[in-house]
C-alpha positions as a Markdown table, in Angstrom:
| # | Residue | x | y | z |
|---|---|---|---|---|
| 1 | Lys | 116.8 | 98.0 | 93.4 |
| 2 | Gln | 118.3 | 101.1 | 94.9 |
| 3 | Trp | 117.7 | 103.0 | 91.7 |
| 4 | Tyr | 114.1 | 101.9 | 91.6 |
| 5 | Gln | 113.4 | 103.0 | 95.2 |
| 6 | Arg | 115.2 | 106.3 | 94.7 |
| 7 | Arg | 113.4 | 107.2 | 91.5 |
| 8 | Val | 109.9 | 106.3 | 92.8 |
| 9 | Arg | 110.4 | 108.5 | 95.8 |
| 10 | Asp | 111.6 | 111.4 | 93.5 |
| 11 | Leu | 108.7 | 111.1 | 91.0 |
| 12 | His | 107.6 | 114.7 | 91.0 |
| 13 | Glu | 105.0 | 116.4 | 88.8 |
| 14 | Gly | 106.3 | 118.0 | 85.7 |
| 15 | Glu | 109.6 | 116.0 | 85.7 |
| 16 | Pro | 110.3 | 113.5 | 83.0 |
| 17 | His | 110.3 | 109.8 | 84.1 |
| 18 | Asp | 110.8 | 106.5 | 82.5 |
| 19 | Phe | 108.2 | 104.5 | 84.5 |
| 20 | Thr | 106.3 | 103.4 | 81.4 |
| 21 | Leu | 105.0 | 100.0 | 80.2 |
| 22 | Asp | 104.2 | 99.0 | 76.7 |
| 23 | Asn | 100.5 | 99.1 | 76.0 |
| 24 | Tyr | 99.7 | 100.5 | 79.4 |
| 25 | Ile | 98.4 | 104.0 | 80.4 |
| 26 | Ser | 99.5 | 105.5 | 83.7 |
| 27 | Glu | 98.0 | 107.9 | 86.1 |
| 28 | His | 99.9 | 109.5 | 88.9 |
| 29 | Leu | 99.4 | 111.4 | 92.1 |
| 30 | Phe | 102.9 | 112.7 | 92.3 |
| 31 | Ala | 105.2 | 112.8 | 95.4 |
| 32 | Arg | 104.4 | 115.4 | 98.0 |
| 33 | Glu | 106.9 | 118.2 | 98.0 |
| 34 | Gly | 109.2 | 118.3 | 101.0 |
| 35 | Lys | 108.4 | 114.7 | 102.1 |
| 36 | Ser | 111.7 | 112.8 | 102.5 |
| 37 | Lys | 110.3 | 109.3 | 102.5 |
| 38 | Gly | 107.3 | 107.7 | 101.0 |
| 39 | Ser | 104.9 | 109.7 | 98.9 |
| 40 | Gly | 103.0 | 109.4 | 95.6 |
| 41 | Val | 100.7 | 106.7 | 94.2 |
| 42 | Ser | 100.1 | 105.5 | 90.6 |
| 43 | Ile | 97.7 | 103.4 | 88.6 |
| 44 | Tyr | 98.7 | 101.6 | 85.4 |
| 45 | Tyr | 96.0 | 100.0 | 83.3 |
| 46 | His | 96.1 | 98.2 | 80.0 |
| 47 | Lys | 94.9 | 100.3 | 77.1 |
| 48 | Ser | 92.0 | 97.8 | 76.5 |
| 49 | Val | 90.6 | 98.5 | 80.0 |
| 50 | Pro | 87.9 | 101.1 | 80.1 |
| 51 | Phe | 89.2 | 102.9 | 83.2 |
| 52 | Ser | 88.4 | 106.6 | 83.8 |
| 53 | Arg | 90.2 | 108.5 | 86.6 |
| 54 | Asp | 88.0 | 110.4 | 89.1 |
| 55 | Arg | 89.9 | 113.4 | 90.2 |
| 56 | Ser | 87.6 | 113.9 | 93.2 |
| 57 | Leu | 89.3 | 110.7 | 94.6 |
| 58 | Asp | 92.7 | 112.5 | 94.5 |
| 59 | Ile | 93.0 | 112.9 | 98.3 |
| 60 | Arg | 96.1 | 113.9 | 100.3 |
| 61 | Asn | 96.2 | 114.8 | 103.9 |
| 62 | Glu | 98.6 | 114.3 | 106.8 |
| 63 | Phe | 97.5 | 110.6 | 107.2 |
| 64 | Tyr | 97.2 | 109.1 | 103.7 |
| 65 | Glu | 97.0 | 109.8 | 100.0 |
| 66 | Cys | 95.0 | 108.1 | 97.3 |
| 67 | Met | 93.8 | 108.3 | 93.8 |
| 68 | Gly | 91.2 | 106.2 | 91.9 |
| 69 | Gly | 88.6 | 105.9 | 89.3 |
| 70 | Lys | 86.0 | 103.6 | 87.7 |
| 71 | Val | 86.4 | 100.5 | 85.6 |
| 72 | Gln | 83.4 | 100.1 | 83.3 |
| 73 | Thr | 82.1 | 96.7 | 82.4 |
| 74 | Asp | 79.3 | 95.4 | 80.2 |
| 75 | Phe | 77.0 | 95.4 | 83.3 |
| 76 | Gly | 78.1 | 98.2 | 85.6 |
| 77 | Phe | 81.3 | 99.6 | 87.1 |
| 78 | Phe | 83.5 | 99.2 | 90.1 |
| 79 | Tyr | 85.8 | 101.7 | 91.8 |
| 80 | Val | 89.5 | 101.0 | 92.0 |
| 81 | Ile | 91.4 | 103.1 | 94.6 |
| 82 | Ser | 95.1 | 103.1 | 95.2 |
| 83 | Leu | 96.1 | 104.2 | 98.7 |
| 84 | Tyr | 99.2 | 104.8 | 100.7 |
| 85 | Arg | 99.0 | 105.5 | 104.5 |
| 86 | Phe | 101.9 | 107.4 | 105.8 |
| 87 | Asn | 103.9 | 105.4 | 108.3 |
| 88 | Asn | 103.7 | 106.2 | 112.0 |
| 89 | Thr | 100.6 | 108.4 | 111.7 |
| 90 | Asn | 97.8 | 108.2 | 114.3 |
| 91 | Thr | 95.5 | 105.3 | 113.4 |
| 92 | Asp | 92.3 | 106.8 | 114.9 |
| 93 | Ser | 92.8 | 110.0 | 112.9 |
| 94 | Phe | 93.6 | 108.0 | 109.8 |
| 95 | Leu | 90.4 | 105.9 | 110.2 |
| 96 | Ser | 88.3 | 109.0 | 110.9 |
| 97 | Asn | 89.5 | 110.5 | 107.7 |
| 98 | Met | 89.0 | 107.2 | 105.8 |
| 99 | Asp | 85.4 | 107.0 | 107.1 |
| 100 | Glu | 84.4 | 109.9 | 104.9 |
| 101 | Leu | 85.8 | 108.2 | 101.8 |
| 102 | Leu | 84.2 | 104.8 | 102.7 |
| 103 | Val | 80.8 | 106.4 | 103.2 |
| 104 | Arg | 81.1 | 107.9 | 99.7 |
| 105 | Val | 82.2 | 104.9 | 97.7 |
| 106 | Ser | 81.0 | 101.8 | 99.6 |
| 107 | Asp | 77.4 | 101.8 | 98.3 |
| 108 | Ser | 79.0 | 100.9 | 94.9 |
| 109 | Pro | 81.3 | 98.0 | 94.1 |
| 110 | Cys | 84.8 | 99.0 | 95.2 |
| 111 | Ile | 88.3 | 97.7 | 95.7 |
| 112 | Phe | 91.0 | 99.5 | 97.8 |
| 113 | Val | 94.6 | 98.4 | 97.1 |
| 114 | Gly | 97.7 | 99.8 | 98.8 |
| 115 | Asp | 100.3 | 100.0 | 101.6 |
| 116 | Phe | 98.3 | 100.6 | 104.8 |
| 117 | Asn | 101.3 | 100.2 | 107.1 |
| 118 | Leu | 99.2 | 98.2 | 109.5 |
| 119 | Asn | 100.1 | 94.6 | 109.9 |
| 120 | Cys | 97.1 | 92.4 | 109.5 |
| 121 | Phe | 98.9 | 89.5 | 111.1 |
| 122 | Asn | 98.4 | 91.4 | 114.4 |
| 123 | Asn | 94.7 | 91.7 | 114.1 |
| 124 | Asp | 94.0 | 89.8 | 117.3 |
| 125 | Gly | 96.7 | 91.4 | 119.4 |
| 126 | Asn | 97.0 | 95.0 | 118.3 |
| 127 | Ser | 94.1 | 97.4 | 119.0 |
| 128 | Ala | 95.1 | 99.8 | 116.1 |
| 129 | Val | 95.1 | 96.9 | 113.6 |
| 130 | Thr | 91.8 | 95.6 | 115.0 |
| 131 | Lys | 90.2 | 99.0 | 114.5 |
| 132 | Tyr | 91.6 | 99.2 | 111.0 |
| 133 | Cys | 90.3 | 95.8 | 110.0 |
| 134 | Asp | 86.9 | 96.3 | 111.7 |
| 135 | Thr | 86.4 | 99.6 | 109.9 |
| 136 | Phe | 86.6 | 97.8 | 106.5 |
| 137 | Phe | 84.6 | 94.8 | 107.8 |
| 138 | Asn | 81.8 | 97.2 | 108.9 |
| 139 | Tyr | 81.5 | 98.6 | 105.4 |
| 140 | Gly | 81.3 | 95.1 | 103.9 |
| 141 | Tyr | 84.8 | 94.7 | 102.7 |
| 142 | Ser | 86.8 | 91.5 | 102.8 |
| 143 | Pro | 90.6 | 91.2 | 102.6 |
| 144 | Leu | 92.0 | 89.4 | 99.6 |
| 145 | Ile | 95.6 | 89.0 | 100.8 |
| 146 | Ser | 96.5 | 86.6 | 103.6 |
| 147 | Lys | 100.3 | 86.1 | 103.0 |
| 148 | Ala | 103.3 | 88.2 | 104.0 |
| 149 | Thr | 103.8 | 91.2 | 101.7 |
| 150 | Asn | 106.8 | 92.8 | 103.3 |
| 151 | Ile | 110.0 | 91.1 | 104.4 |
| 152 | Phe | 112.8 | 93.2 | 105.9 |
| 153 | Arg | 115.6 | 91.5 | 107.7 |
| 154 | Ser | 113.9 | 89.3 | 110.3 |
| 155 | Ser | 110.5 | 91.1 | 110.1 |
| 156 | Thr | 107.6 | 89.5 | 108.1 |
| 157 | Thr | 104.4 | 91.5 | 107.9 |
| 158 | Leu | 101.2 | 91.9 | 106.0 |
| 159 | Ile | 101.0 | 95.7 | 105.6 |
| 160 | Asp | 99.9 | 95.7 | 101.9 |
| 161 | Gln | 96.3 | 94.8 | 101.4 |
| 162 | Ala | 93.4 | 94.7 | 98.9 |
| 163 | Trp | 89.9 | 95.2 | 100.3 |
| 164 | Cys | 86.9 | 94.3 | 98.2 |
| 165 | Asn | 83.2 | 94.8 | 98.9 |
| 166 | Phe | 81.6 | 92.7 | 96.1 |
| 167 | Val | 80.9 | 89.0 | 96.0 |
| 168 | Thr | 81.9 | 86.9 | 93.0 |
| 169 | Cys | 83.2 | 83.4 | 92.5 |
| 170 | Asp | 85.9 | 84.6 | 90.1 |
| 171 | Ile | 88.2 | 86.9 | 92.2 |
| 172 | Lys | 91.7 | 85.5 | 92.5 |
| 173 | Ser | 94.6 | 87.0 | 94.4 |
| 174 | Ala | 98.3 | 86.2 | 95.1 |
| 175 | Val | 101.5 | 87.6 | 96.4 |
| 176 | Ile | 104.3 | 87.5 | 93.9 |
| 177 | Asp | 107.7 | 86.4 | 95.2 |
| 178 | Ser | 109.8 | 89.2 | 93.7 |
| 179 | Ser | 112.7 | 91.3 | 95.0 |
| 180 | Val | 111.6 | 94.5 | 93.3 |
| 181 | Ser | 111.6 | 96.0 | 96.8 |
| 182 | Thr | 110.9 | 94.9 | 100.4 |
| 183 | His | 107.2 | 95.1 | 99.3 |
| 184 | Lys | 106.1 | 92.1 | 97.3 |
| 185 | Pro | 103.8 | 92.8 | 94.4 |
| 186 | Leu | 100.2 | 91.8 | 94.7 |
| 187 | Ala | 98.3 | 90.1 | 91.9 |
| 188 | Ile | 94.5 | 90.3 | 91.8 |
| 189 | Thr | 92.0 | 89.4 | 89.1 |
| 190 | Leu | 88.6 | 90.9 | 89.1 |
| 191 | Pro | 85.6 | 89.9 | 87.0 |
| 192 | Thr | 84.2 | 91.9 | 84.2 |
| 193 | Lys | 81.8 | 89.3 | 82.7 |
| 194 | Leu | 78.3 | 88.4 | 83.9 |
| 195 | Glu | 79.0 | 84.7 | 84.3 |
| 196 | Ser | 81.5 | 85.4 | 87.1 |
| 197 | Phe | 78.7 | 86.5 | 89.4 |
| 198 | Asp | 76.5 | 84.3 | 91.6 |
| 199 | Asn | 73.4 | 86.4 | 91.0 |
| 200 | Asp | 70.8 | 84.1 | 89.3 |
| 201 | Gly | 71.7 | 85.7 | 86.0 |
| 202 | Arg | 70.0 | 89.0 | 86.8 |
| 203 | Ala | 71.9 | 91.9 | 85.2 |
| 204 | Ser | 69.3 | 93.7 | 83.2 |
| 205 | Asp | 69.5 | 96.9 | 85.3 |
| 206 | Gly | 73.2 | 97.4 | 84.6 |
| 207 | Arg | 74.5 | 97.0 | 88.1 |
| 208 | Tyr | 76.6 | 94.6 | 90.1 |
| 209 | Leu | 74.0 | 92.5 | 91.9 |
| 210 | Ala | 75.9 | 91.1 | 94.8 |
| 211 | His | 77.6 | 93.0 | 97.7 |
| 212 | Asn | 78.9 | 91.9 | 101.0 |
| 213 | Val | 76.7 | 92.5 | 104.0 |
| 214 | Ser | 77.7 | 95.5 | 106.1 |
| 215 | Leu | 76.3 | 97.3 | 109.1 |
| 216 | Arg | 74.9 | 100.1 | 106.9 |
| 217 | Asn | 73.2 | 97.6 | 104.7 |
| 218 | Leu | 71.6 | 95.8 | 107.7 |
| 219 | Glu | 70.3 | 99.2 | 109.0 |
| 220 | Arg | 68.8 | 99.8 | 105.5 |
| 221 | Phe | 67.3 | 96.4 | 105.6 |
| 222 | Gly | 65.7 | 97.0 | 109.0 |
| 223 | Asp | 64.1 | 100.3 | 107.7 |
| 224 | Asp | 62.7 | 98.6 | 104.6 |
| 225 | Phe | 61.5 | 95.6 | 106.6 |
| 226 | Arg | 59.7 | 97.7 | 109.1 |
| 227 | Gln | 57.9 | 99.6 | 106.4 |
| 228 | Tyr | 56.8 | 96.4 | 104.7 |
| 229 | Tyr | 55.7 | 94.9 | 108.0 |
| 230 | Glu | 53.6 | 97.9 | 109.0 |
| 231 | Ser | 51.9 | 98.0 | 105.6 |
| 232 | Tyr | 51.3 | 94.3 | 105.6 |
| 233 | Asn | 50.0 | 94.3 | 109.2 |
| 234 | Asn | 47.4 | 96.9 | 108.2 |
| 235 | Cys | 45.9 | 94.3 | 105.8 |
| 236 | Tyr | 44.3 | 92.4 | 108.7 |
| 237 | Asp | 41.3 | 93.2 | 110.8 |
| 238 | Asp | 40.9 | 92.8 | 114.5 |
| 239 | Thr | 40.1 | 89.1 | 114.2 |
| 240 | Gly | 43.4 | 88.4 | 112.3 |
| 241 | Thr | 41.6 | 87.9 | 109.0 |
| 242 | Leu | 43.4 | 89.0 | 105.9 |
| 243 | Thr | 41.1 | 91.6 | 104.3 |
| 244 | Ser | 43.4 | 93.2 | 101.6 |
| 245 | Leu | 46.8 | 92.9 | 100.0 |
| 246 | Pro | 49.6 | 95.4 | 100.5 |
| 247 | Val | 49.4 | 98.3 | 98.1 |
| 248 | Gly | 51.3 | 101.6 | 97.4 |
| 249 | Asp | 54.9 | 101.6 | 98.3 |
| 250 | Val | 55.1 | 98.0 | 99.5 |
| 251 | Pro | 57.2 | 96.2 | 96.9 |
| 252 | Thr | 56.2 | 93.1 | 95.0 |
| 253 | Gly | 58.4 | 90.8 | 93.0 |
| 254 | Arg | 61.8 | 92.5 | 92.7 |
| 255 | Ser | 61.5 | 94.6 | 95.9 |
| 256 | Arg | 63.3 | 97.4 | 97.6 |
| 257 | Ile | 64.1 | 95.0 | 100.4 |
| 258 | Thr | 66.2 | 93.0 | 98.0 |
| 259 | Asp | 67.4 | 96.1 | 96.1 |
| 260 | Phe | 69.4 | 97.4 | 99.0 |
| 261 | Phe | 71.7 | 94.4 | 98.7 |
| 262 | Gln | 72.4 | 95.4 | 95.1 |
C-alpha cells in the first residue's frame, strides 16, 4: 500500500514505471513538478476499446488537472474525462474554471470521473458542495455514485464521483470494497450498443439520441419554440381561421425542437 501511494505520486514524465496491465493501453498526465502531494491522472483502456486521446483536454491549473478523449461506438461517441481537483483550493474559482470545460463538452455525451475532494454527502449542509453539485446538475449531469468512496480513520466521505450527462437504461455503477488506498475504486459500465438506449430505435444519424435536460437545453428549447410559435401564428387571419401551413424554417416531422435534445 505505501509503495503504491509513493510510486503514484512520483510518476513523472520520462521516468520508467511499472504501472502496466496486460492487454491495456495507458495514457498519462504526469505529476506536476514541485507538488509534494497529489498530482497526475491516468486513463487505462482495453486494447479493444476505440479510445482516442484528445490533447486539448489536457488541462492543468492551480485548481484541478484533467485529461480525456473520445470513445467511439457504432452509433456515435462519448467523452471520457479523468479529473483531479487539488485539495483545499477555492471552490468558486475551481467551478469558474470548470465552467469553461463544461460549456465545451456538455453538448455531447460525456462522463467525468475523478477525485473532486468535495463530499457529496454534505450537499444539503455545505454551500461549497451545493455549488459543486448544482454546477453539474445545471449542465444536465447526474451523479452515478451514492456510497462512500473514501474512508480514513473515523471519516467516511463521498469525494470521488462520476458525472454522466446521457440517458440510458444500461449504465451500472458500484464502489469496490478494496484496500488499494483510502480511496475505493469505482466501477462503471457504459453502453456502446444501440439496444441500451431508450430512443425509439432512432440512430440513423450516428449520434446518441438521449441527453439529460439542462438549463442550457431549456433555453435552446425556448428559442426554438418561440420561432415555431411565431411562424405558426402567422398562418391565421384576423378571424382566427387557418389560412396556410407553416413553411420555410419551421420544422416538420423530425424537428429542430426535438433535435436540441439529441
